[in-house]
C-alpha positions, 0 to 999 in steps of 0.5 A: 345576917351572915358574917357581917364583912365577912366577904369583903375581908377576903376579897381584901385579904385573900383574892386569889380565894375569889373568881367571877364567872358567867352563869354558863360556867356552871354548867353541868354542875349540881348546886344547892340553893339556900331556898330562903334566902332566894325568897327574900331576895324574890321578894324584896327585888319586885317592889315596885314603889308604893305598889308594893309586892306582885299581887294576883287579882285576889290579892295574893302575893306572887313574887315568891312564886314569880321570881323562883320560877323564871331563876330556876329557868335561867339557871337551868337554862345555862345547864345548871342542876339546882337544888333548893334547901329549905331552913329547919326550926332555928337554934334556939342560940339563934332566938335573941336575934331573931328576936332583935330582927323582928325589932327592926321590922317592927320599927322599920313599918312605923318609919315605912308608915311614916314616910309615906304619910309625909312623902319621903324619897323613894329611897328612903321609902324603898330601904324601909320597904326592904327592911320589913320583908320577912317570907312566911311559912306559907310562902316556902311551902308555895315555893315547894309545890311550884318546885316539885311540879317544875321537876327540881329537887327539894330538901327541908333542912333539920335547922340552918339551909345553908349549915345543910347546903355546905354538908351536901357539898363537901359530901360532893353532893353538889358542887358548892353552895347558892347563896349570900351569906356567907356563914355557909363557908362557916359552915364548911361548904367548899365553895360558896356560889353569889348572885344566882337570883340576881336579875338578868338586867342587874348584868351581874357575876357570878361571884364564887369564893373557894373556901381552901384558898380563902384559908390559904390568904388569911393564913389560918386554920378552919378551926381558927376561921370559924373563931374569926366569924364569931369575933367578925359577928354571926348570927348567934352572937352579937359582935365586940365594940371595937372590933371590925373584921381587919381588928378580928383578923389581926387578934385571931394570927396573934393569939390562935384562939378566940379565948385567947383574944378574950384574955387579951381584950380584957387586958387592954381596960375598958377598951373594949366590951365584950357583949353579954352574954357572948356564948362564943363556945356555943357558937362554934359547936353550932358551925363545927357540928350544925344539926343537919341532914345527913348527906348519905341519906339524901338522894337528889332527883331532876324529873320532867315538870309536870306540866298539867300540875303546873298549868292548874297550879299557877294558871287556875289557883294562882291566877297566872296569865296561861300564856306565859304561864306555858311560854314558861314550860316550853323553856323548862322543856327545852332545859331536858336535854341540857340538864341531861347532859354531863360535863368533859371531867366527870368522865376523868375526875375533875380536879381536887382542890385541898385546903394547905396543911394545918399551919402552926399556931403562933408563937406565945409570948415568953412566960404566957401558956400557948394560944391556939389549944382547946378546940380551936388548935384542932383539926376540925374532921369532915 
């Protein structure tokens, strides 16, 4: 789910934080990609009406492998060095949200069956199909094996993949985080890169969101930004009824921390209802101190593709067309030269974009304590 409405809020309130590029603008860049998000995109992108997922002769779904093979090659042909990070165990706090997703999935499956039996519209059927899609553990393992054979690095995160991606970017091991989930910004990635896995036929530009510029435009510290994201609705808490993105931003600017916002909401009487439970402190801790792979122990290596292994796995085991696989391998081998080149700035040092200095907390109303104190009023250490 990510953070509800965050990308649009940044687009409206901090437009300087968002840039659009072509894929080849990332030539020579190392990008940590949220693998689970990518697999989900591939599974929903290739649905073809009532035909469902792409499968081999044995009836096994191959949509995730087809998508990962060709979209990764496309990235590498643009000179990008992708490293894929896979989800680990979900935080305990996320359990309630996952249960709700499961309920929505079951409801969507029932609605899909009804639409198919009663001849529903193609649009309604497609909408419900997307809601039923979930990547399985077996599909993730399939993709890991494929990527290793392709010579692309993979990493298992101890918890949320986008959190580990963010920390790899923060540490300078990669340029940014490739995902559609805006909560990578909440985890602290300096750059969020969207649409990397969009189909070429869609002609979508790569959308890059710069965290430092977003903070400048929103006029928030990083700590206040985390609180804002929790107020807007995240994977760890429900939303507050009546508090949308614009209202949440206004309140955060006025009151300085989520504690002070909650106090103000309670004084407003029955206009706003806090969800029960509303574990915002635990959510804040998960964003500020997530369980991630230690960047100091991570080594990302891009190697030559294993031609024999790819043919064995895709053609013999997964029953892909041999001719197409051989053409894909040829494209993959040609990428090696591009990926061995460095950007010119790597020899002279890349420009460094730093977040602005911490802003002053808003002045407290007379007779009241200072807002912004506590966890949200301290500078987040990187």
